C-alpha positions, 0 to 999 in steps of 0.5 A, a space after each residue: 412254816 419251813 416253806 414259807 420262810 424259804 419262799 421270804 427267805 428267797 425272796 429276799 436275796 432277790 432284793 439283795 439286801 442284806 440284812 433283809 437276807 441276814 434276819 431271815 437267815 436267823 430266823 427259826 419258825 421254832 420262834 413264833 411269827 411276833 419274831 419272825 415280823 420283828 426282824 423283818 420290820 426291824 431291818 428297814 428294807 425300803 421296798 418292804 416300807 413301801 407296802 406298809 400303809 396298803 399292808 395295814 389297810 388290807 390287814 385291818 379286815 382280818 381282825 374279823 377271821 374265823 381263825 384265832 391265830 390269823 388274828 393274833 398274827 395280824 396284831 402281832 404284825 399291825 403292831 410291829 408295822 405301826 411301831 415302826 412308821 409311826 415313830 418316824 416322819 416319814 414314814 408314816 401311816 395316815 391317822 385314820 388306818 391307825 384309828 382304825 387299828 386301835 379301835 379293832 383291838 380294843 374290839 378285840 379285847 373282847 375275842 372268844 379266844 383266850 391267846 388272842 385276847 392276851 396278845 391284843 393286851 400285849 400290844 395295844 399300849 405300843 399303838 396306842 402310845 405312839 397314836 399319841 405321841 404323833 
């Protein structure tokens, strides 16, 4: 985990986007993946924002991962990214992708892993509310 964080921090330095550098330097792996994603998204780095639509489209496939940790991480990632993008006019992800995320999350409410179900339950409402607003 620390190696991944070190790599992210190095990449942040390349962007020279100070809020991202600061966010990553204040994160510790003990805080967990949802906190990392929240910190990255909240710093509103333009280079990352441009990648969000593609990242959302690609992330949906991880709903079917055999690894429950990856399923949890993708739910955290998608919820944070969509809560940011769908709350702005200029960065919105296509409605079809948001619908696919919601459908995938609804299916994951029946996941065999309790932690996955818990995380989906905590985040599904956030995504649905944003889709209704738009």
